PAKE-10887 format. One line per 3 residues: number of its first residue (from 1); their letters; for each residue x, y, z of N, C-alpha, C. Coordinates in steps of 0.02 Angstrom, whole numbers, plus 50000, padded with zeros to 5 digits. Example, Ala and Ser with C-alpha at 12.3 -4.5 7.8 and 13.67 -1.06 7.14 Angstrom:
// residues 2
1	as	50660:49716:50390:50615:49775:50390:50660:49835:50390; 50642:49888:50354:50684:49947:50357:50645:50002:50394
This chain:
// residues 257
1	mtp	50044:49941:50004:49993:49996:50005:50035:50074:50000; 50032:50120:49960:50085:50168:49958:50035:50219:50012; 50089:50252:50033:50094:50302:50094:50015:50344:50070
4	iyi	49999:50344:50031:49945:50409:50008:49849:50366:50021; 49863:50288:50003:49834:50261:50043:49812:50260:50100; 49885:50239:50135:49878:50240:50205:49854:50328:50251
7	lig	49882:50353:50213:49853:50429:50242:49771:50439:50239; 49763:50404:50186:49666:50407:50164:49626:50372:50223; 49654:50325:50251:49648:50264:50291:49641:50288:50332
10	iaa	49715:50337:50381:49703:50359:50447:49657:50406:50457; 49640:50454:50398:49612:50508:50389:49524:50477:50410; 49517:50433:50346:49441:50404:50365:49410:50374:50445
13	icf	49458:50343:50462:49477:50342:50536:49450:50378:50595; 49500:50434:50565:49505:50489:50620:49440:50522:50603; 49422:50520:50527:49332:50540:50551:49282:50502:50578
16	flw	49281:50431:50557:49238:50413:50593:49229:50397:50676; 49283:50427:50689:49316:50418:50772:49267:50476:50794; 49293:50537:50758:49263:50597:50779:49179:50609:50769
19	tyk	49170:50590:50730:49074:50593:50716:49068:50537:50743; 49069:50488:50755:49022:50419:50800:48999:50451:50859; 48938:50447:50869:48895:50437:50931:48875:50371:50957
22	pvk	48879:50361:50996:48879:50300:51024:48790:50305:51047; 48748:50251:51029:48664:50240:51047:48662:50263:51108; 48629:50307:51128:48595:50347:51169:48549:50286:51210
25	kkp	48555:50273:51282:48505:50219:51311:48453:50263:51337; 48386:50234:51330:48334:50268:51375:48325:50283:51429; 48307:50333:51457:48350:50374:51528:48321:50321:51587
28	vel	48352:50333:51648:48317:50280:51699:48263:50332:51711; 48216:50307:51751:48160:50331:51777:48167:50334:51847; 48183:50401:51878:48180:50411:51936:48121:50389:51996
31	tgp	48141:50354:52039:48088:50345:52094:48084:50388:52157; 48025:50389:52184:48008:50430:52233:48075:50433:52262; 48098:50394:52297:48159:50401:52366:48217:50424:52317
34	dnd	48238:50437:52242:48271:50465:52216:48267:50540:52214; 48211:50551:52206:48178:50605:52205:48178:50658:52264; 48183:50608:52308:48179:50633:52390:48242:50653:52403
37	ila	48295:50620:52371:48366:50643:52380:48377:50698:52353; 48346:50712:52293:48387:50762:52257:48349:50829:52314; 48282:50816:52323:48228:50878:52346:48290:50893:52427
40	nhv	48295:50846:52454:48334:50839:52537:48397:50875:52524; 48444:50849:52473:48517:50856:52473:48559:50897:52409; 48517:50899:52369:48559:50950:52328:48511:51021:52313
43	ryy	48557:51071:52355:48535:51125:52363:48505:51157:52280; 48557:51136:52230:48556:51182:52185:48482:51155:52150; 48463:51100:52140:48385:51056:52128:48354:51126:52158
46	qrl	48359:51115:52223:48294:51154:52261:48270:51202:52242; 48314:51257:52214:48317:51340:52202:48268:51325:52110; 48284:51285:52096:48245:51261:52017:48156:51269:52043
49	dda	48114:51280:51960:48051:51315:51977:48049:51217:51926; 47982:51233:51928:47934:51149:51920:47987:51123:51860; 47971:51175:51814:47990:51160:51746:48063:51135:51736
52	gkq	48121:51183:51790:48181:51158:51777:48175:51098:51825; 48160:51069:51884:48168:51038:51925:48148:50959:51868; 48093:50956:51814:48081:50922:51786:48137:50912:51736
55	rfr	48163:50957:51712:48228:50958:51675:48276:50914:51690; 48294:50942:51760:48359:50908:51795:48344:50828:51815; 48295:50818:51824:48268:50731:51836:48274:50709:51778
58	ekv	48265:50732:51714:48267:50712:51655:48352:50692:51636; 48378:50721:51651:48437:50722:51631:48481:50684:51674; 48456:50686:51742:48491:50644:51775:48488:50587:51771
61	gsf	48424:50584:51738:48383:50499:51712:48424:50483:51667; 48455:50546:51618:48477:50510:51563:48567:50479:51576; 48603:50520:51621:48655:50503:51653:48675:50442:51696
64	lan	48632:50416:51725:48616:50337:51756:48600:50300:51705; 48594:50320:51632:48569:50264:51571:48625:50271:51550; 48685:50294:51540:48734:50315:51495:48818:50311:51518
67	vri	48798:50301:51580:48865:50309:51643:48870:50263:51693; 48910:50195:51666:48918:50157:51739:48955:50192:51813; 48902:50178:51860:48927:50197:51928:48946:50141:51954
70	egv	49021:50128:51984:49015:50043:52004:49086:50090:52088; 49071:50021:52120:49102:50049:52195:49173:50010:52193; 49224:50021:52206:49289:49986:52188:49311:49987:52293
73	gat	49294:49917:52323:49304:49952:52391:49261:49959:52448; 49196:50002:52391:49150:50031:52419:49081:50003:52407; 49030:50003:52464:48969:49976:52439:48937:50057:52395
76	iee	48894:50050:52353:48868:50093:52321:48785:50104:52362; 48782:50161:52377:48688:50174:52378:48663:50221:52343; 48611:50216:52339:48560:50267:52299:48599:50331:52302
79	rdr	48597:50359:52353:48598:50423:52351:48687:50434:52330; 48721:50394:52320:48777:50392:52277:48781:50404:52217; 48723:50365:52178:48697:50374:52114:48681:50431:52092
82	iyv	48650:50454:52134:48605:50519:52111:48673:50587:52120; 48692:50567:52176:48738:50629:52207:48791:50648:52130; 48807:50579:52105:48871:50588:52047:48821:50607:51976
85	aas	48754:50572:51977:48741:50613:51908:48698:50690:51926; 48686:50717:51964:48675:50772:51998:48750:50831:51997; 48796:50779:52018:48861:50822:51990:48877:50833:51933
88	avi	48845:50792:51882:48871:50780:51820:48820:50836:51779; 48770:50859:51810:48708:50887:51762:48715:50949:51784; 48749:50982:51859:48752:51039:51856:48769:51091:51829
91	pif	48857:51079:51825:48885:51118:51776:48853:51142:51699; 48815:51080:51689:48784:51069:51611:48731:51108:51604; 48713:51124:51639:48623:51109:51640:48602:51193:51611
94	gfp	48656:51242:51584:48625:51275:51531:48641:51244:51474; 48663:51197:51463:48671:51176:51390:48640:51131:51388; 48557:51122:51353:48515:51084:51354:48549:51010:51314
97	ewe	48583:51021:51256:48616:50975:51225:48676:50915:51216; 48713:50965:51279:48771:50926:51325:48789:50852:51335; 48811:50818:51305:48834:50757:51316:48902:50748:51349
100	yrn	48918:50697:51399:48992:50682:51412:49007:50623:51382; 49024:50646:51304:49071:50596:51278:49142:50552:51287; 49174:50609:51328:49235:50579:51363:49227:50561:51413
103	ltd	49168:50524:51437:49156:50484:51533:49121:50439:51493; 49143:50358:51524:49096:50312:51531:49082:50271:51575; 49120:50279:51644:49128:50238:51706:49157:50308:51753
106	vli	49123:50313:51826:49135:50330:51863:49151:50289:51935; 49216:50283:51952:49224:50230:52024:49252:50268:52062; 49177:50244:52124:49175:50252:52182:49247:50222:52242
109	ypd	49279:50250:52262:49351:50231:52317:49277:50248:52376; 49304:50209:52430:49278:50230:52489:49311:50299:52520; 49376:50325:52504:49398:50395:52538:49460:50417:52488
112	tfn	49512:50430:52518:49562:50455:52489:49611:50393:52457; 49648:50422:52384:49680:50365:52349:49743:50398:52318; 49791:50374:52315:49859:50396:52290:49851:50405:52217
115	tdy	49901:50416:52188:49917:50432:52121:49933:50353:52066; 49920:50306:52100:49934:50235:52080:49871:50224:52089; 49809:50258:52112:49742:50236:52126:49721:50178:52168
118	qfe	49765:50186:52219:49776:50145:52284:49740:50176:52331; 49676:50145:52372:49656:50187:52426:49681:50152:52491; 49725:50095:52495:49750:50075:52541:49825:50102:52542
121	gnn	49846:50103:52642:49941:50122:52638:49928:50191:52625; 50000:50212:52615:50015:50280:52637:50006:50332:52591; 50022:50390:52606:50019:50450:52551:49937:50465:52494
124	rsi	49889:50457:52537:49834:50462:52501:49817:50495:52512; 49801:50557:52464:49776:50623:52485:49729:50645:52423; 49702:50611:52383:49683:50627:52317:49609:50613:52344
127	lgm	49562:50645:52326:49470:50671:52331:49448:50638:52256; 49485:50666:52218:49422:50647:52155:49497:50648:52080; 49470:50633:52026:49510:50616:51970:49491:50592:51931
130	vgs	49492:50640:51850:49491:50635:51803:49555:50587:51770; 49521:50522:51742:49559:50486:51722:49595:50517:51675; 49682:50472:51620:49694:50486:51576:49738:50437:51577
133	gpm	49766:50401:51505:49803:50348:51481:49764:50298:51481; 49768:50245:51505:49736:50192:51523:49680:50188:51561; 49676:50244:51605:49611:50279:51645:49570:50325:51602
136	ngk	49587:50335:51538:49528:50395:51490:49477:50358:51492; 49429:50406:51506:49360:50400:51482:49333:50383:51570; 49369:50377:51619:49351:50357:51682:49338:50418:51720
139	mil	49324:50435:51778:49308:50450:51835:49326:50419:51903; 49371:50455:51939:49362:50420:52023:49364:50456:52044; 49302:50456:52094:49281:50506:52164:49302:50451:52241
142	sqr	49294:50496:52284:49298:50480:52349:49232:50486:52384; 49204:50415:52393:49132:50403:52413:49115:50463:52483; 49167:50477:52530:49170:50528:52592:49159:50581:52560
145	alr	49186:50614:52510:49191:50674:52490:49154:50701:52437; 49127:50624:52399:49060:50634:52371:48988:50664:52406; 48990:50613:52464:48946:50640:52521:48940:50697:52541
148	egf	48980:50716:52577:49022:50792:52593:49004:50852:52553; 48999:50837:52486:48977:50879:52443:48904:50898:52455; 48869:50868:52464:48799:50871:52479:48774:50877:52513
151	evt	48796:50836:52592:48764:50854:52659:48805:50888:52700; 48864:50912:52688:48881:50956:52713:48869:51022:52677; 48844:51087:52712:48790:51124:52657:48832:51213:52683
154	ndk	48860:51192:52725:48889:51270:52762:48959:51293:52717; 48985:51248:52678:49047:51267:52639:49045:51266:52567; 49093:51286:52526:49109:51305:52463:49124:51233:52439
157	nnt	49122:51192:52444:49152:51130:52419:49100:51065:52397; 49126:51041:52330:49085:50983:52305:49155:50946:52263; 49180:50918:52276:49231:50868:52247:49204:50858:52174
160	aih	49139:50817:52187:49120:50800:52111:49103:50835:52054; 49069:50894:52101:49057:50954:52025:49135:50956:52028; 49197:50971:52065:49236:50995:52029:49276:50948:51977
163	efv	49288:50874:52002:49286:50842:51926:49251:50847:51870; 49204:50873:51858:49157:50871:51815:49174:50930:51800; 49204:50984:51807:49202:51072:51793:49285:51035:51743
166	hll	49324:50998:51771:49378:50948:51733:49365:50938:51690; 49336:50885:51686:49293:50861:51608:49289:50902:51571; 49232:50955:51580:49219:51010:51530:49279:51035:51508
169	dks	49318:51054:51566:49390:51094:51533:49416:51045:51485; 49417:50985:51500:49445:50948:51458:49432:50916:51387; 49350:50939:51370:49330:50933:51302:49348:50972:51236
172	dgs	49402:51017:51272:49424:51057:51190:49490:51023:51201; 49520:50961:51214:49576:50937:51215:49627:50932:51265; 49613:50991:51310:49688:51028:51360:49632:51035:51419
175	vdg	49657:50999:51487:49654:51036:51566:49700:51112:51568; 49649:51165:51556:49698:51203:51576:49689:51257:51590; 49614:51262:51622:49558:51331:51655:49521:51361:51607
178	ipe	49534:51345:51545:49535:51388:51473:49454:51354:51445; 49404:51347:51452:49354:51309:51446:49316:51336:51340; 49381:51325:51293:49368:51353:51242:49287:51330:51234
181	nll	49260:51292:51221:49207:51258:51204:49131:51301:51239; 49150:51309:51287:49116:51362:51337:49122:51443:51342; 49198:51459:51303:49199:51551:51332:49224:51564:51249
184	ahq	49181:51618:51250:49183:51656:51158:49283:51675:51181; 49284:51665:51106:49376:51687:51094:49381:51739:51141; 49342:51802:51117:49372:51873:51150:49378:51876:51222
187	yti	49343:51825:51272:49347:51829:51338:49406:51773:51366; 49463:51764:51321:49489:51721:51338:49545:51752:51388; 49584:51782:51355:49630:51843:51369:49616:51866:51448
190	pwl	49555:51906:51445:49516:51931:51509:49513:51894:51556; 49489:51817:51540:49482:51787:51598:49565:51749:51632; 49598:51742:51577:49681:51717:51602:49708:51757:51633
193	nlm	49697:51836:51644:49714:51889:51680:49668:51884:51738; 49595:51885:51736:49560:51880:51801:49602:51841:51843; 49604:51759:51806:49622:51690:51856:49713:51722:51878
196	keq	49759:51759:51840:49811:51757:51870:49794:51809:51923; 49760:51867:51934:49771:51905:51984:49728:51880:52051; 49705:51838:52047:49651:51797:52094:49713:51744:52139
199	iee	49741:51712:52086:49787:51659:52088:49846:51712:52144; 49845:51757:52116:49913:51794:52178:49873:51802:52229; 49815:51843:52223:49779:51853:52297:49784:51800:52349
202	irk	49758:51713:52319:49749:51660:52348:49836:51653:52400; 49873:51678:52347:49943:51665:52374:49969:51695:52432; 49951:51761:52440:49964:51809:52474:49908:51819:52515
205	nrs	49876:51763:52530:49823:51738:52580:49761:51809:52583; 49753:51834:52548:49722:51896:52555:49636:51872:52498; 49627:51822:52514:49584:51780:52492:49528:51716:52521
208	din	49468:51731:52509:49443:51668:52537:49407:51618:52492; 49448:51604:52440:49438:51566:52396:49490:51491:52416; 49464:51418:52408:49519:51370:52423:49566:51381:52421
211	pyg	49629:51364:52459:49685:51379:52410:49706:51326:52363; 49688:51282:52357:49691:51222:52320:49690:51272:52238; 49655:51287:52245:49628:51361:52172:49702:51384:52165
214	asd	49760:51397:52193:49817:51445:52174:49856:51359:52159; 49855:51311:52146:49888:51269:52127:49915:51279:52040; 49865:51290:51990:49878:51301:51948:49800:51331:51901
217	kse	49802:51336:51846:49745:51372:51808:49690:51319:51809; 49700:51266:51789:49648:51210:51782:49621:51225:51852; 49662:51184:51920:49629:51189:51978:49581:51241:51998
220	ffa	49614:51316:51982:49582:51371:51999:49526:51366:51962; 49505:51363:51913:49435:51347:51884:49396:51323:51906; 49423:51249:51918:49381:51188:51947:49368:51210:52039
223	vis	49396:51254:52064:49386:51268:52127:49327:51331:52143; 49334:51382:52091:49301:51440:52088:49232:51417:52062; 49236:51363:52021:49161:51326:51989:49120:51292:52069
226	eyf	49161:51258:52092:49129:51229:52162:49114:51293:52200; 49132:51356:52194:49117:51411:52266:49046:51430:52216; 49060:51451:52150:49008:51476:52101:48932:51417:52119
229	fer	48942:51364:52126:48858:51319:52123:48859:51323:52183; 48910:51304:52228:48873:51297:52313:48868:51363:52355; 48884:51409:52328:48864:51471:52376:48874:51526:52334
232	pel	48843:51535:52273:48829:51579:52216:48806:51651:52247; 48793:51665:52308:48758:51732:52325:48830:51766:52350; 48866:51722:52393:48914:51719:52430:48995:51753:52371
235	lke	48969:51720:52324:49034:51725:52277:49023:51794:52241; 48956:51802:52222:48929:51864:52186:48953:51915:52215; 48944:51917:52299:48953:51960:52336:49007:52010:52339
238	khp	49057:51946:52348:49149:51938:52361:49199:51950:52303; 49168:51936:52252:49187:51913:52194:49151:51929:52126; 49121:52003:52141:49084:51998:52062:49115:51993:52002
241	dly	49174:52000:51995:49203:51983:51915:49193:51931:51912; 49226:51883:51938:49229:51805:51934:49161:51776:51923; 49119:51801:51989:49050:51777:51965:49002:51784:51886
244	eyl	49038:51856:51870:49016:51879:51801:49055:51828:51736; 49110:51811:51743:49142:51769:51690:49092:51713:51705; 49095:51671:51767:49060:51575:51764:49014:51594:51747
247	emi	48965:51657:51744:48894:51677:51731:48886:51668:51652; 48940:51689:51613:48967:51714:51541:48961:51616:51521; 49014:51599:51562:49033:51533:51534:49004:51446:51542
250	fkq	48959:51464:51632:48918:51408:51620:48841:51420:51587; 48833:51497:51559:48764:51505:51537:48699:51503:51605; 48728:51516:51664:48687:51515:51718:48687:51575:51784
253	dpa	48635:51599:51793:48632:51614:51861:48637:51582:51943; 48653:51535:51962:48633:51517:52015:48599:51552:52080; 48640:51620:52083:48611:51659:52138:48544:51692:52137
256	vs	48500:51672:52076:48450:51693:52070:48387:51653:52033; 48431:51579:52053:48382:51525:52029:48312:51520:52087
C-alpha cells in the first residue's frame, strides 16, 4: 500500500472516531426515593422552578442510563448514584444538548487514594480524579467526599462538581482552566488575566477562595466553579468579576435561581 492510501485510511478512521456517536440508552426513570434525595440534599435542585426540576430529573436519568457507576472497595447506595449524576448535570444545565462523550465510568472509592489509584496504605490525599492514559474515559471519586459535597451545606466545596468541571475543561483537548468550548474567544485573555490576579491573591493569603485553587489555572477554574455552584450569593458579593465570567461560561445565574 502506498503512503497516500495509508494517509487516506488514517483520515477515514479519524473522521469516523470524530463523528461517531454511541447509541444513547433510554433515560432511567427516577423513583420516589430518588426524587427525595434530590429534594432534600441537592441545594441546586431545590432552587429550580417546577419546569427546571423536571428537566434536571430527566438529565439525571439520562446520565444514569449512559454512564456506569461502580464501587471499588465501597458499597454504593442510591444516594451515591444520585449525587454523582447531579454533580454531572449541574455544570452543564445551561447547555440542554451537552453530553459527556469523554466519560464511560465513574469509580467510587471509600476515601482518599494515591496517584497509583490505591485506597490503602500511605500517601493517600486525592479525593477525585479525571483519568488519563489507560484510565481515559473514567473518573474516580472518594465516597466520603462525594457525600460531604451534598450533605455538608456550610462550605464552598463539592469534589464531584470539581471533577466534572475538569471534564468540561478537558473537552477542548486540554485541562488548562480555559474552557474553549464554553467561553467566547474574545473573553479568553481577560479570563486568563483575572485568574492570574486571583491566584496571586490566594498565594498572598488575601482571599477566601480555597488555597488549592492556587495550584494552577485548571485547579483554580474547578475550585471557583465549586464556589459558584455551592455558594453563589456569597461569590457574587465577594467576587463579582469572577461571578460574571462564570455566569457567562456556564450560561447560568445560580444566585437568582
